[in-house]
DRENDO-1510 file (C-alpha; in Angstrom, 1 decimal, always signed):
<recs>
REC; n; res; u; v; w
REC; 1; MET; +102.6; -53.8; +10.9 .
REC; 2; SER; +101.9; -56.8; +8.9 .
REC; 3; ASP; +98.4; -58.0; +7.7 .
REC; 4; SER; +96.3; -60.0; +9.9 .
REC; 5; ASP; +97.2; -63.8; +10.1 .
REC; 6; PRO; +95.8; -65.9; +7.4 .
REC; 7; ALA; +94.8; -68.3; +10.2 .
REC; 8; GLU; +92.5; -65.6; +11.5 .
REC; 9; LYS; +90.7; -64.7; +7.9 .
REC; 10; ALA; +90.1; -68.0; +7.8 .
REC; 11; GLU; +88.1; -68.3; +10.8 .
REC; 12; LYS; +85.9; -65.8; +10.2 .
REC; 13; SER; +85.2; -66.4; +6.8 .
REC; 14; ALA; +84.1; -70.0; +8.2 .
REC; 15; LYS; +81.7; -68.3; +10.3 .
REC; 16; SER; +80.3; -66.2; +8.2 .
REC; 17; ASP; +79.3; -69.1; +6.0 .
REC; 18; ARG; +77.6; -71.0; +8.5 .
REC; 19; PRO; +74.0; -71.8; +7.5 .
REC; 20; SER; +72.1; -70.7; +10.6 .
REC; 21; GLU; +73.3; -67.4; +9.8 .
REC; 22; ARG; +72.8; -67.3; +6.2 .
REC; 23; LEU; +69.0; -68.2; +6.7 .
REC; 24; ALA; +68.6; -65.8; +9.5 .
REC; 25; SER; +70.0; -63.0; +7.2 .
REC; 26; SER; +68.1; -63.8; +4.0 .
REC; 27; GLY; +64.6; -64.1; +6.6 .
REC; 28; LYS; +65.0; -60.9; +7.6 .
REC; 29; ARG; +65.6; -59.4; +4.1 .
REC; 30; VAL; +62.1; -61.3; +3.0 .
REC; 31; VAL; +60.2; -59.6; +5.8 .
REC; 32; ARG; +61.4; -56.1; +5.1 .
REC; 33; GLU; +60.7; -56.8; +1.2 .
REC; 34; LYS; +56.8; -57.8; +2.1 .
REC; 35; ARG; +56.2; -55.0; +4.6 .
REC; 36; ARG; +57.6; -52.6; +1.8 .
REC; 37; ARG; +55.0; -54.2; -0.7 .
REC; 38; ARG; +52.2; -53.4; +1.5 .
REC; 39; LYS; +53.1; -50.4; +1.9 .
REC; 40; ARG; +53.1; -49.8; -2.0 .
REC; 41; VAL; +49.9; -51.2; -2.8 .
REC; 42; PRO; +46.6; -50.0; -1.7 .
REC; 43; VAL; +43.7; -52.3; -1.0 .
REC; 44; GLU; +41.2; -51.8; -3.5 .
REC; 45; GLU; +37.3; -51.9; -3.1 .
REC; 46; PRO; +35.0; -54.2; -5.0 .
REC; 47; ALA; +34.2; -52.8; -8.0 .
REC; 48; THR; +30.5; -53.5; -7.5 .
REC; 49; SER; +30.7; -51.3; -4.0 .
REC; 50; ARG; +31.9; -48.0; -6.0 .
REC; 51; GLY; +29.2; -48.6; -8.6 .
REC; 52; ILE; +26.5; -48.4; -6.4 .
REC; 53; LEU; +27.8; -45.7; -4.1 .
REC; 54; PHE; +27.9; -43.6; -7.4 .
REC; 55; TRP; +24.1; -44.4; -8.5 .
REC; 56; VAL; +23.2; -43.7; -4.8 .
REC; 57; PHE; +24.4; -40.3; -4.7 .
REC; 58; THR; +23.1; -39.5; -8.4 .
REC; 59; VAL; +20.2; -40.5; -7.6 .
REC; 60; LEU; +19.8; -38.4; -4.5 .
REC; 61; GLY; +21.5; -35.6; -6.2 .
REC; 62; GLY; +18.7; -35.9; -9.3 .
REC; 63; LEU; +15.9; -36.0; -6.5 .
REC; 64; ILE; +17.0; -33.0; -4.4 .
REC; 65; ALA; +17.2; -31.1; -7.6 .
REC; 66; VAL; +14.0; -31.8; -9.1 .
REC; 67; PHE; +12.5; -30.9; -5.7 .
REC; 68; ALA; +14.4; -27.9; -5.5 .
REC; 69; ILE; +13.2; -27.0; -9.1 .
REC; 70; TYR; +9.8; -27.8; -8.3 .
REC; 71; PHE; +9.6; -25.8; -4.8 .
REC; 72; LEU; +11.4; -22.8; -5.7 .
REC; 73; VAL; +10.6; -22.5; -9.7 .
REC; 74; ILE; +7.4; -24.5; -11.1 .
REC; 75; TYR; +5.3; -24.6; -8.0 .
REC; 76; PRO; +5.8; -20.6; -6.9 .
REC; 77; SER; +4.4; -19.4; -10.5 .
REC; 78; SER; +1.7; -22.0; -10.6 .
REC; 79; ALA; -2.1; -20.8; -10.5 .
REC; 80; GLY; -4.4; -20.4; -7.2 .
REC; 81; PRO; -7.1; -22.5; -6.5 .
REC; 82; GLY; -9.6; -19.8; -7.3 .
REC; 83; ARG; -11.1; -17.1; -10.3 .
REC; 84; GLY; -10.3; -14.1; -8.6 .
REC; 85; LYS; -12.5; -13.5; -5.5 .
REC; 86; GLU; -11.5; -10.9; -2.6 .
REC; 87; VAL; -10.6; -12.1; +0.3 .
REC; 88; GLU; -9.6; -10.3; +3.4 .
REC; 89; ILE; -7.6; -11.5; +6.4 .
REC; 90; THR; -6.0; -9.8; +9.3 .
REC; 91; LEU; -2.4; -11.4; +10.6 .
REC; 92; GLU; -1.4; -10.8; +14.1 .
REC; 93; HIS; +2.3; -9.6; +15.3 .
REC; 94; ASP; +4.8; -12.5; +15.3 .
REC; 95; GLU; +1.8; -14.7; +14.1 .
REC; 96; PRO; +3.6; -18.6; +13.6 .
REC; 97; VAL; +3.8; -19.4; +10.2 .
REC; 98; ALA; +1.7; -22.6; +11.0 .
REC; 99; SER; -1.2; -20.2; +12.0 .
REC; 100; VAL; -0.7; -18.0; +8.9 .
REC; 101; ILE; -1.2; -21.1; +6.4 .
REC; 102; ASP; -4.4; -22.1; +8.7 .
REC; 103; LYS; -5.9; -18.8; +7.9 .
REC; 104; LEU; -4.8; -19.0; +4.1 .
REC; 105; ASP; -5.9; -22.3; +3.7 .
REC; 106; ALA; -9.4; -21.9; +5.6 .
REC; 107; ALA; -9.9; -18.8; +3.3 .
REC; 108; GLY; -9.6; -20.9; +0.2 .
REC; 109; LEU; -6.4; -19.2; -0.9 .
REC; 110; LEU; -4.4; -22.5; -0.9 .
REC; 111; GLY; -4.7; -25.5; -3.4 .
REC; 112; SER; -2.3; -27.7; -1.2 .
REC; 113; ARG; -1.8; -26.6; +2.3 .
REC; 114; ALA; +1.4; -28.8; +2.8 .
REC; 115; ARG; +2.7; -28.1; -0.3 .
REC; 116; PHE; +2.4; -24.0; +0.5 .
REC; 117; ALA; +3.8; -25.1; +3.8 .
REC; 118; ILE; +7.1; -26.7; +2.5 .
REC; 119; TYR; +7.4; -23.6; +0.0 .
REC; 120; ALA; +6.8; -20.9; +2.7 .
REC; 121; ARG; +9.4; -22.6; +4.8 .
REC; 122; LEU; +12.0; -23.0; +2.2 .
REC; 123; SER; +11.6; -19.5; +1.1 .
REC; 124; ALA; +12.1; -18.6; +4.6 .
REC; 125; ALA; +8.8; -16.1; +4.3 .
REC; 126; THR; +8.1; -13.7; +7.0 .
REC; 127; PHE; +4.5; -12.2; +6.9 .
REC; 128; ALA; +3.8; -8.7; +7.5 .
REC; 129; ALA; +0.9; -8.2; +10.4 .
REC; 130; GLY; -1.9; -6.2; +9.7 .
REC; 131; PRO; -4.9; -6.1; +7.1 .
REC; 132; HIS; -4.4; -8.1; +3.9 .
REC; 133; LEU; -6.6; -7.7; +0.7 .
REC; 134; LEU; -5.8; -11.0; -1.3 .
REC; 135; ASN; -7.7; -12.7; -4.4 .
REC; 136; ASP; -7.9; -17.0; -4.5 .
REC; 137; ASP; -6.6; -16.7; -8.1 .
REC; 138; ALA; -2.8; -15.6; -6.9 .
REC; 139; GLY; -0.4; -18.2; -7.0 .
REC; 140; PRO; +1.8; -19.4; -4.4 .
REC; 141; GLY; +4.9; -16.8; -5.3 .
REC; 142; GLU; +2.7; -13.8; -5.7 .
REC; 143; LEU; +1.0; -14.9; -2.3 .
REC; 144; VAL; +4.1; -14.8; -0.3 .
REC; 145; ARG; +5.0; -11.5; -1.8 .
REC; 146; ARG; +2.3; -9.6; -1.1 .
REC; 147; LEU; +2.1; -11.4; +2.7 .
REC; 148; GLU; +5.6; -10.3; +2.8 .
REC; 149; ARG; +5.1; -6.7; +2.0 .
REC; 150; ASN; +8.9; -6.1; +0.8 .
REC; 151; GLY; +7.7; -4.3; -2.3 .
REC; 152; THR; +8.2; -7.3; -4.8 .
REC; 153; ALA; +4.7; -7.9; -5.4 .
REC; 154; SER; +3.1; -7.1; -8.2 .
REC; 155; LYS; +2.1; -3.2; -8.7 .
REC; 156; ALA; -1.2; -1.2; -9.8 .
REC; 157; LYS; -1.0; +2.0; -11.1 .
REC; 158; VAL; -3.5; +4.5; -9.0 .
REC; 159; THR; -4.7; +7.4; -10.2 .
REC; 160; ILE; -6.7; +9.9; -7.3 .
REC; 161; PRO; -8.5; +12.5; -9.2 .
REC; 162; GLU; -9.0; +15.9; -7.6 .
REC; 163; GLY; -11.9; +16.2; -5.6 .
REC; 164; TRP; -12.2; +12.8; -4.3 .
REC; 165; ASN; -12.7; +12.0; -0.8 .
REC; 166; ARG; -10.9; +9.1; +1.1 .
REC; 167; TYR; -14.1; +6.9; +0.5 .
REC; 168; ASP; -14.1; +7.1; -3.5 .
REC; 169; ILE; -9.8; +6.4; -3.0 .
REC; 170; GLY; -10.5; +3.4; -1.0 .
REC; 171; LYS; -12.8; +1.9; -3.4 .
REC; 172; ARG; -10.3; +2.3; -6.1 .
REC; 173; LEU; -7.5; +1.0; -4.2 .
REC; 174; GLN; -9.8; -2.1; -3.7 .
REC; 175; ASN; -10.6; -2.5; -6.8 .
REC; 176; LEU; -7.1; -2.5; -8.0 .
REC; 177; GLN; -6.2; -5.2; -5.2 .
REC; 178; VAL; -4.2; -2.4; -3.7 .
REC; 179; ALA; -5.9; -2.1; +0.1 .
REC; 180; SER; -9.1; -2.9; +1.3 .
REC; 181; GLN; -11.6; +0.1; +1.2 .
REC; 182; SER; -12.5; -0.4; +4.9 .
REC; 183; ALA; -8.7; -0.8; +5.9 .
REC; 184; PHE; -7.7; +2.4; +4.0 .
REC; 185; VAL; -10.7; +4.6; +5.5 .
REC; 186; ASP; -9.7; +3.2; +9.2 .
REC; 187; ALA; -6.0; +3.9; +8.5 .
REC; 188; THR; -7.3; +7.4; +7.5 .
REC; 189; SER; -8.7; +8.0; +11.0 .
REC; 190; ASP; -5.9; +6.2; +12.8 .
REC; 191; ALA; -5.1; +8.5; +15.9 .
REC; 192; SER; -1.4; +7.3; +16.5 .
REC; 193; LEU; -0.9; +7.7; +12.5 .
REC; 194; LEU; -2.4; +11.1; +12.5 .
REC; 195; ARG; -0.2; +12.2; +15.7 .
REC; 196; GLU; +2.7; +10.9; +13.5 .
REC; 197; LEU; +1.9; +13.1; +10.6 .
REC; 198; ALA; +1.2; +15.9; +12.4 .
REC; 199; LEU; -2.4; +16.6; +11.0 .
REC; 200; ASP; -5.0; +18.1; +13.0 .
REC; 201; GLY; -8.9; +16.8; +13.2 .
REC; 202; ASP; -10.0; +13.0; +13.1 .
REC; 203; SER; -8.7; +12.3; +9.5 .
REC; 204; ALA; -6.3; +12.6; +6.9 .
REC; 205; GLU; -8.8; +13.8; +4.9 .
REC; 206; GLY; -8.1; +16.8; +2.7 .
REC; 207; PHE; -4.3; +16.0; +3.1 .
REC; 208; LEU; -4.4; +12.9; +0.6 .
REC; 209; PHE; -2.6; +14.7; -2.2 .
REC; 210; PRO; -4.6; +13.6; -5.9 .
REC; 211; ALA; -2.1; +12.4; -8.3 .
REC; 212; THR; -1.0; +9.1; -10.0 .
REC; 213; TYR; +1.1; +6.5; -7.7 .
REC; 214; ASP; +2.4; +2.8; -8.4 .
REC; 215; PHE; +1.2; +0.7; -5.3 .
REC; 216; PRO; +2.5; -2.6; -4.7 .
REC; 217; LYS; -0.8; -5.0; -4.4 .
REC; 218; ASP; -1.7; -5.7; -0.9 .
REC; 219; SER; -0.1; -3.1; +0.4 .
REC; 220; ASP; -0.2; -1.7; +4.0 .
REC; 221; PRO; -2.9; +1.0; +4.2 .
REC; 222; ARG; -1.0; +2.8; +6.6 .
REC; 223; GLU; +1.9; +3.0; +4.2 .
REC; 224; ILE; -0.4; +4.6; +1.5 .
REC; 225; VAL; -1.7; +7.1; +4.0 .
REC; 226; ARG; +1.9; +8.3; +4.6 .
REC; 227; ARG; +2.8; +8.3; +1.0 .
REC; 228; LEU; -0.3; +10.9; +0.0 .
REC; 229; VAL; +0.2; +12.6; +2.8 .
REC; 230; ALA; +4.2; +13.2; +2.2 .
REC; 231; GLU; +3.2; +14.0; -1.9 .
REC; 232; PHE; +0.9; +16.8; -0.2 .
REC; 233; GLU; +3.6; +18.2; +2.1 .
REC; 234; ARG; +5.7; +18.9; -0.9 .
REC; 235; ARG; +3.2; +20.1; -3.1 .
REC; 236; PHE; +1.6; +22.5; -0.4 .
REC; 237; ALA; +5.0; +23.5; +1.0 .
REC; 238; ALA; +6.0; +25.0; -2.6 .
REC; 239; LEU; +2.5; +26.6; -3.1 .
REC; 240; GLU; +2.8; +28.5; +0.3 .
REC; 241; GLN; +6.1; +29.7; -0.6 .
REC; 242; ASN; +4.9; +31.3; -3.8 .
REC; 243; HIS; +1.8; +32.6; -2.0 .
REC; 244; ARG; +3.0; +33.8; +1.3 .
REC; 245; LEU; +0.8; +36.9; +1.3 .
REC; 246; GLY; -2.2; +35.2; +0.9 .
REC; 247; ARG; -1.4; +33.0; +3.6 .
REC; 248; ALA; -0.2; +35.6; +5.6 .
REC; 249; ASN; -4.1; +37.6; +4.7 .
REC; 250; LEU; -6.2; +34.7; +5.6 .
REC; 251; GLU; -4.2; +34.4; +9.1 .
REC; 252; ALA; -4.6; +37.6; +10.0 .
REC; 253; THR; -8.2; +38.4; +8.6 .
REC; 254; LEU; -9.8; +35.1; +9.5 .
REC; 255; GLY; -7.3; +33.4; +11.8 .
REC; 256; TRP; -6.7; +30.5; +9.6 .
REC; 257; SER; -4.1; +27.7; +9.7 .
REC; 258; ARG; -3.2; +25.2; +7.0 .
REC; 259; ARG; -6.2; +22.9; +7.6 .
REC; 260; GLU; -8.8; +25.9; +7.3 .
REC; 261; ILE; -7.0; +26.8; +3.9 .
REC; 262; VAL; -7.6; +22.8; +3.0 .
REC; 263; THR; -11.3; +22.8; +4.1 .
REC; 264; LEU; -12.2; +25.4; +2.0 .
REC; 265; ALA; -10.0; +24.6; -1.0 .
REC; 266; SER; -11.9; +21.2; -0.7 .
REC; 267; MET; -15.6; +23.0; -0.8 .
REC; 268; VAL; -14.1; +25.1; -3.9 .
REC; 269; GLU; -13.0; +21.5; -5.8 .
REC; 270; LYS; -16.6; +19.8; -5.4 .
REC; 271; GLU; -18.3; +23.2; -6.6 .
REC; 272; ALA; -15.8; +24.3; -9.6 .
REC; 273; ALA; -16.0; +22.5; -12.7 .
REC; 274; VAL; -14.2; +25.0; -15.1 .
REC; 275; ASP; -10.6; +26.3; -13.6 .
REC; 276; ASP; -11.1; +30.2; -14.1 .
REC; 277; GLU; -14.2; +29.9; -11.8 .
REC; 278; ARG; -12.2; +28.4; -9.1 .
REC; 279; PRO; -10.7; +31.8; -7.7 .
REC; 280; ILE; -14.3; +33.4; -8.3 .
REC; 281; ILE; -15.9; +30.7; -6.1 .
REC; 282; ALA; -13.4; +31.0; -3.2 .
REC; 283; SER; -14.1; +34.8; -3.3 .
REC; 284; VAL; -18.0; +34.1; -2.7 .
REC; 285; PHE; -17.1; +31.9; +0.6 .
REC; 286; LEU; -14.8; +34.3; +1.6 .
REC; 287; ASN; -16.8; +37.2; +1.1 .
REC; 288; ARG; -19.5; +35.9; +3.1 .
REC; 289; LEU; -17.4; +35.1; +6.0 .
REC; 290; ARG; -15.6; +38.8; +5.5 .
REC; 291; ASP; -18.6; +41.2; +4.7 .
REC; 292; PRO; -20.5; +42.4; +8.2 .
REC; 293; SER; -23.3; +43.0; +6.1 .
REC; 294; PHE; -23.5; +39.5; +5.7 .
REC; 295; LYS; -24.8; +38.6; +8.8 .
REC; 296; ARG; -25.7; +35.2; +8.9 .
REC; 297; LYS; -22.0; +33.4; +8.1 .
REC; 298; VAL; -23.8; +30.3; +6.1 .
REC; 299; LEU; -21.7; +29.1; +3.1 .
REC; 300; GLN; -24.8; +26.9; +2.0 .
REC; 301; CYS; -22.7; +24.2; +0.2 .
REC; 302; ASP; -24.6; +21.5; -1.0 .
REC; 303; PRO; -21.3; +19.0; -0.9 .
REC; 304; THR; -20.3; +19.7; +2.5 .
REC; 305; ALA; -23.6; +18.0; +3.7 .
REC; 306; GLY; -23.2; +15.4; +1.4 .
REC; 307; TYR; -20.1; +14.5; +3.1 .
REC; 308; GLY; -21.8; +14.5; +6.4 .
REC; 309; CYS; -23.5; +11.9; +5.7 .
REC; 310; LEU; -20.5; +9.8; +4.7 .
REC; 311; VAL; -19.0; +10.1; +8.4 .
REC; 312; LEU; -22.1; +10.4; +10.6 .
REC; 313; LYS; -24.1; +7.8; +8.8 .
REC; 314; ASP; -26.9; +7.0; +11.5 .
REC; 315; LYS; -26.1; +10.0; +13.6 .
REC; 316; ALA; -27.8; +12.3; +11.6 .
REC; 317; PRO; -31.7; +11.4; +10.8 .
REC; 318; GLY; -31.5; +13.7; +7.4 .
REC; 319; CYS; -28.9; +11.3; +6.1 .
REC; 320; ALA; -31.7; +8.3; +6.4 .
REC; 321; GLY; -31.1; +6.4; +2.9 .
REC; 322; TYR; -28.5; +8.5; +1.6 .
REC; 323; ALA; -27.3; +7.6; -1.5 .
REC; 324; GLY; -25.2; +10.6; -3.0 .
REC; 325; LYS; -28.0; +12.5; -3.6 .
REC; 326; ILE; -28.4; +16.1; -1.8 .
REC; 327; THR; -31.9; +16.7; -0.6 .
REC; 328; HIS; -33.5; +19.6; +1.6 .
REC; 329; ALA; -33.6; +17.2; +4.3 .
REC; 330; VAL; -29.6; +16.6; +4.2 .
REC; 331; ASN; -29.0; +19.8; +4.1 .
REC; 332; ALA; -31.6; +21.1; +6.7 .
REC; 333; ASP; -30.8; +18.7; +9.7 .
REC; 334; PRO; -29.1; +20.4; +12.8 .
REC; 335; LEU; -27.2; +17.0; +13.7 .
REC; 336; ASN; -25.5; +16.7; +10.2 .
REC; 337; THR; -22.5; +19.0; +11.7 .
REC; 338; TYR; -21.0; +19.2; +8.1 .
REC; 339; SER; -24.2; +21.1; +6.9 .
REC; 340; THR; -23.4; +24.8; +5.9 .
REC; 341; TYR; -26.9; +25.4; +5.8 .
REC; 342; THR; -27.7; +25.0; +9.3 .
REC; 343; HIS; -24.0; +25.7; +11.0 .
REC; 344; GLU; -22.3; +29.1; +9.9 .
REC; 345; GLY; -18.7; +28.9; +8.6 .
REC; 346; LEU; -16.7; +26.1; +7.8 .
REC; 347; PRO; -17.6; +22.5; +8.1 .
REC; 348; PRO; -15.6; +20.5; +10.8 .
REC; 349; GLY; -12.6; +19.7; +8.0 .
REC; 350; PRO; -12.0; +19.0; +4.5 .
REC; 351; ILE; -14.7; +17.3; +2.6 .
REC; 352; ALA; -12.8; +16.4; -0.4 .
REC; 353; ASN; -8.7; +16.2; -1.5 .
REC; 354; PRO; -8.4; +19.3; -3.2 .
REC; 355; GLY; -5.4; +19.9; -6.1 .
REC; 356; ILE; -3.2; +22.4; -6.7 .
REC; 357; LYS; -5.6; +25.1; -8.5 .
REC; 358; SER; -8.0; +25.1; -5.8 .
REC; 359; MET; -5.8; +25.6; -3.2 .
REC; 360; GLN; -4.2; +28.2; -5.0 .
REC; 361; ALA; -7.6; +29.9; -5.6 .
REC; 362; VAL; -8.1; +30.2; -1.9 .
REC; 363; LEU; -4.7; +31.2; -1.2 .
REC; 364; ALA; -5.1; +34.2; -4.2 .
REC; 365; PRO; -8.9; +34.6; -4.6 .
REC; 366; ALA; -10.4; +36.8; -7.4 .
REC; 367; SER; -11.6; +40.1; -6.0 .
REC; 368; THR; -15.2; +40.5; -6.5 .
REC; 369; LYS; -18.2; +41.6; -4.0 .
REC; 370; TYR; -20.1; +38.1; -5.1 .
REC; 371; LEU; -22.0; +36.9; -2.3 .
REC; 372; TYR; -24.1; +34.3; -4.2 .
REC; 373; PHE; -23.3; +31.8; -7.1 .
REC; 374; VAL; -26.0; +29.1; -8.8 .
REC; 375; THR; -25.3; +26.8; -11.6 .
REC; 376; ARG; -26.2; +27.8; -15.5 .
REC; 377; GLY; -27.2; +24.6; -16.3 .
REC; 378; GLU; -24.6; +24.0; -19.2 .
REC; 379; ALA; -21.2; +22.6; -18.5 .
REC; 380; ARG; -21.6; +23.3; -14.8 .
REC; 381; ARG; -20.7; +26.9; -15.3 .
REC; 382; HIS; -22.2; +29.5; -12.4 .
REC; 383; ALA; -24.3; +32.8; -12.4 .
REC; 384; PHE; -22.4; +35.0; -9.6 .
REC; 385; SER; -24.6; +37.6; -8.0 .
REC; 386; GLU; -23.7; +40.6; -5.6 .
REC; 387; THR; -27.3; +40.6; -4.1 .
REC; 388; VAL; -30.1; +38.4; -2.9 .
REC; 389; GLU; -32.2; +39.5; -5.8 .
REC; 390; GLU; -29.6; +39.2; -8.4 .
REC; 391; HIS; -29.6; +35.6; -7.4 .
REC; 392; ASN; -33.1; +34.9; -7.0 .
REC; 393; THR; -33.5; +36.2; -10.6 .
REC; 394; ALA; -30.5; +33.9; -11.5 .
REC; 395; VAL; -32.1; +30.8; -9.7 .
REC; 396; LYS; -35.4; +31.8; -11.9 .
REC; 397; ASP; -33.8; +31.8; -15.2 .
REC; 398; LEU; -31.9; +28.1; -14.3 .
REC; 399; ARG; -35.5; +27.0; -13.5 .
REC; 400; ASP; -37.4; +28.5; -16.4 .
REC; 401; ARG; -34.7; +26.5; -18.7 .
REC; 402; THR; -34.8; +23.4; -16.9 .
REC; 403; HIS; -38.2; +23.4; -16.4 .
REC; 404; PRO; -40.3; +25.3; -18.7 .
REC; 405; PRO; -44.2; +26.0; -17.8 .
REC; 406; ASP; -45.7; +23.9; -20.7 .
REC; 407; ALA; -43.3; +20.7; -19.9 .
REC; 408; LYS; -44.9; +17.7; -19.2 .
REC; 409; PRO; -44.7; +16.2; -15.8 .
REC; 410; ASP; -42.6; +13.2; -15.1 .
REC; 411; PRO; -44.3; +10.2; -16.0 .
REC; 412; LYS; -42.9; +8.4; -12.6 .
</recs>
């Protein structure tokens, strides 16, 4: 086939060179180019707007940082408004934070109510219900840690000597800002807590083991009692294991349970001053209870009557004005149920918290026939006697040595 007709080619070339078509084609190319340029070139914000936003965020960030540093670092470690005055408050279960803050502010524990409220909410504080012993120089951070009772508050080392009663322990706890004396004493006689701990009687007296403990300041008094009793249980279990025969003998001859053993041990603890006399003193009390010739089973232990004045208070007239000194009126009052002069046998319960040596003395007493003892006057050692005649001679000897006949009367 031959190439196209030259005339036809000329016609096509003429058509493509028409001005209108060339303009249309050129316009489309320009539009497409402008669109491509719009897509490639971003719209820039004015430099002044970017600068303003940068500084706004910088200032806000700085303010937030300063706010956080102040309320989470500086403010919590600041000092409280007072000089160490003790303050007792009681918080209810699920008490609102605002109500707690009101109580703290009313008690003079807050330098600024508003700032403490902010800090309490920032730290998500949750306050423990119950009695709290606080002091007005505690800083906000320490105050919150104590009120939360989560174990992070500052701690105190508490040493409980052998022979202290629950009132003595409570006083030391309060002096060390661990718990108030009244709250602790109340906890030792809390019926539900005693049931939980499987303790007979009306208090935990005798089962608050004397030792050294670390307690957070403003501890829950019930937790303190739980810990002291747990320590007693641990120690007594080991002691009982080592003296199974002694325990069995007391149960067989006197029908005693652990409570009676601890009660007598508390009496030994209050009477003895030197370790070698503890088993002998225990033997005197046990001989009086077992010896058929000792007709009236009175143990005549002065400290028992004194303890009665602590727990009975106004119920025993002989205890009126009691300030720690045992008098004839204290011993002779029949309403003092703890008096072992007017009541036979053991007192209603322990009168103190004995240590291991006194409990061991009851489980393994000395083998004696002694029925009496009296102090010799020096180093609190005692003279022991089998008969009342020997005892009276020892008493006279003590009086002669402490109050000689030629002694001048007391000028008082």
